[in-house]
C-alpha angles and dihedrals in degrees: 000000000000123000090249093058092046091052092052094248090128124033132181114242089243089065095054130090138170093270090069097067095126091054102039107021130232102295096048092044090054094046091047090051090049092048091051090049091058095249118151099265119157110246120257148126141249134231101216129225087257088065090051093051093046092050099044097038093096089051093079098227094161091090091050090049091055094048092049092050090053095046119098117249090236095050094095094167093055092045092051093049092051092046090054091050091053092050093050091052094049094048091050094061124083122236105256113252095242091054093044091052093050091050092050091050094048092046092050089053089063092058141279111313090333115180111251140182116234111204135176118242109192125190088234100051137082090021127149093246101041133018113210095184115169097010092116130041133266127201119204132203095011111176126194133024094264091052090049091053091049090051091049091055090049089051090052090053092047089068082078103048116136092251094048093049093046092047093051091046092054090046091052095241113155112238091221093060099057126088134167131237119189127221120209114193134172108260120248109224090224123208088183131000142165148126132309125196113196090207127036105264093199103047098023093234108158095199095059125086115203118205130189116188141176138163118273129017118354091241089088091060097038093050094046092239092131139045097234133199110270126210133176120199131192099227092201099052096023087229116150101231101182138023120183115171119216126208091243089202096164135046128186111215135178118258119221109258095025142311133055138263133209111235122196111225130197110255109269126187092189111111117257091216133051121228088252091055093045091055092043089055092049090050091049090050092052090049091051092046092051090053096050096036093227139073112279139214102216134189114206142173136196115210130214091273090057093250114150118227133191108218100171141359131186135159120275097241097183097067115105109241119255116249112276114258120253106224090182091065132061112258112260121229125238132013116322131211116225123192118205104239090184092062091043085059092050092253118136099163120085121264123243115243091251089048088055091046091054094049090048090059093047091047089050091054090051091050093047091049088054092052099258121140113246108178096184113025092194089065093052128230120311097265091055115111137166125212127166091355089299132110123254130178125210103242096173093112089051093050091048092049123085090213092048091050090051097047113027100055089049089054090051091046087073098031107039109355098188091055088054091053092049093050091050089051089063094056092085093051108107090214088069101042117153114274100163118057105164127080096217095099090053091050090049091060100036094046098070092048092050092046094050090049090048088231101180091050092047092052094047092049090051092051099047104021106028095163090053089050090055092049090052090052090051089052091057090052092050092050091051092053090050090053091055095064115111123194111253092233094055115133123237092257091049089051090053091049090048090051092052092048092051091049096042101040116012109046106055098055090069090065099063089036093060112020096071089068098057088040087056090046092056092044089054090050089057092045091051091051091056093046089051092061099278098307111198123241091257090061090049099046096082088062088066095054122099092014120187122224094038109134094197093053090045089052093050093047091049089056090048089051089053088053090051091051091050091050091052096048111088112255095351095111093054092074090065090057093047101046136046120237092258089051090048090051091052090050090049092053089049091049092239103124121106111284096251090051095043096049096035094052091045090054093047093049091046088062103030105017092108089073125092145160108278086013099171086072113087089205094063116096115246121232087254088058094047119010095182092109094050092047089052090052090049089053089054092048091054089059092062104095103162108100091203091062095049106131094224090054092046091049092052091047090050091052090052091048090050091053089049092050089051090056092047092051091047089053091051091050091051097041092104088066129210127083093306092053093048089049092051090050092050092048092049093048093047094045094050094046088055089046088058093045095050110026093076090058089077087089095052102078093055090042089057093043091051089049087055091048090052090053091049090049090055091056092046092050090055091050091046092054090053093049092048091050089053092049095242089121129019098234136016090243090060089080087079089066091060130067125229096268091051092047089056089049090053090051088053090057108274118139110226100176094117093047091052093048090053091049095046090053091050092046093049090051090054092051088072095055110111104177116066118177115235089207125022128187122217090247091058097259115148102209093197091060091045094050092045090054091051097049120099123227093239117109094019129127122287117279112286094014118119116215131208142140119304107244110161122014122238140083126246135169115201145125116293124234112199109207121180095175124020093210103112092351121150119217115179117216111275096017119132111245113225113190140158090238140323140226130182090284089068098048098089084070090057094069093073100027120115092210144339133239119181132181091211135042143057134242092284099039117120097262093047093050094048091047091055092047091052092043097238121140113252139182120188136188093042105160115234092351094150090058099036092052125055130208110263093023116130111239135176115222121197107189093184096053095036095235136130118197116194118207116254092238 
């Protein structure tokens, strides 16, 4: 045995398992696991990461590592130059003799001059949280020990290709932490080869295997050089659901003596696999998936003797996770329908564990108020599910109820229109046929909530004594604030108990106390339209602009007023040109900003500092914790120098136009004359004045709930500081990666550092996920993807035009600004804001926006309502807008037609 083998620099695949990831990399770890499980893996060996480090040590890569770490992820030229420098240094060093000897011995053990494949196996590829397929090089049909050693060195250098370095930089992987192992395997002389997914990567269906196959080596399929045969198999029934022949015009075949050649084939519609082989592949995939416990992306080959080989397996990282099981509940039969509550709230980012815990308690209070049994409030009500660190609710009973089908999609039509379309698409699925046809169960649960909120009395008061109704709402808000107070001497355990009480008892009652008033306001708007001769919604929309009693509008205008005060104070605005928002925040904390800025910002944060982006998550810092976002918005406001575009002036104009429109509609209603006409005019005028009084209150329940969440966050921060001081967690902010039960355990003495580290890693991985399903079935199916695949192109928008839901009328052509996170974002006055979704934390940006495009939402979602109030054109529910549109691109937005037309340039 050579010295290299003895030192563990070279290992046979049969000696490798998943626990050796750091030494052998993802590909070798997976192949070693598969070999140990008895799966048909070609024999081979692995040069470990120790071999890589030993060989490239003399290359002096430390300087390159440091430069890469300092380079920006968008500086592609700098990244490419540093990658080239790393490759040059690696190729300039010789393979150490002990490694070369071990490779020669291991290669000889495979046979005399046997053809092999030499593949990279990086420590940051083929992992459960991120697949880095294709980022390093592979060499096929390598013959002879010298050729193998040359290919190994090329593989080592390929760790530093431009694409690999850029990919790692965007994923936040430190260059000094990666190393490369190399797998050498006996080549399969493939008659046919390809790729197998053990779950459908497009629709998410976990019971469908998807196979692509073509003659020759699998490289033609993996690289996309060929249009392969495509098969879909139901792995439960073994039925072949889909067959789509490819032209298979190219094959990659081994050349005697080493290397490969690309051969042009005559187009052939005959399948490259028999039905027996298709089912055998699906069965192999199921076997591999069972071993790894997760859906797999598999490369396979069938040799000339019809033997099936597994050449590679890695997790499918793009599948959205299935909802977490609920061990506290009996398992439900059949396929379930889950709606993403996070997206319905305009939240695309994952929730922290404490954020989920808080929402569980609030949801439990809602369920208990409606008469549902919630045995353990910390677990949430029975429909509550978590998947991918986001909230989902089991809507199966709604989909299977005739009343639910009639009501819920209509609610989503105005809140999140694409979710409504997806839900309706499930109504024809026999698995979700209607089983409940009466409304009595609904009444049984709504009745107690309405009675406790004294709904009839509230509505009558709003109709006949509207000012008294507003005073009553204000009283609810004051009582909630009083309930949030915690004695200064409270212990950490008492603070946790107080936080749970607020979440589980105090927050939800504000919703039924307030929401009937804006609901009445919108109902009166519709009634007034009918009394005014059937006025269309376009004629009624001006009534909803410049609304009073809207806390979000008041907040935005208060920030604008602060900007006005700063502009008028001599020299105060200059600091916003000289310093970045983080620098301004540091000066604010030190009390070193100009007086008008220092005192004005303190006053604003005292009133509105409980708000935040993604504010329903307890784990998200509030503006009072970190004012960087608000300071950035102020800097944008100070750039607006056209007095006619000043938001306060536009708001006042909108209010005057609304009053004028009310009088116009009243005149139309009374145009028939006589007592009946005068009565109609009075009714229209009174109805629309109440609409304006009450419609803005739609923002108040969430405002109050967020105020409560901010108070709870204050108590949790105090507890977190105590736990960090005691060493139970590493940092005070770590408490947001625990739930309440775990926080109590930590107070009792348990160290939860490892648990927090695991959760932070999982959370950080989810931060990178871009595609979140609006609706998810319990078998993994994403109905939206399935429905999109089934739609035909006929009847769609013109080529190049993006379609969505009209939200705020008007047409504007301007440069787009794609913003994924408003924290620190810059929006120049007049630019069109393009965002995945918005919540109140985004709305300060609306004041200077020229228009709004959102991927989520409906005509009555938060962003749409605020856009209408501010009079900016808006289209919502535009699929993939943030990827189809680029920052700086000129786009034309038609808020009335619901279209967005990007420029050709």
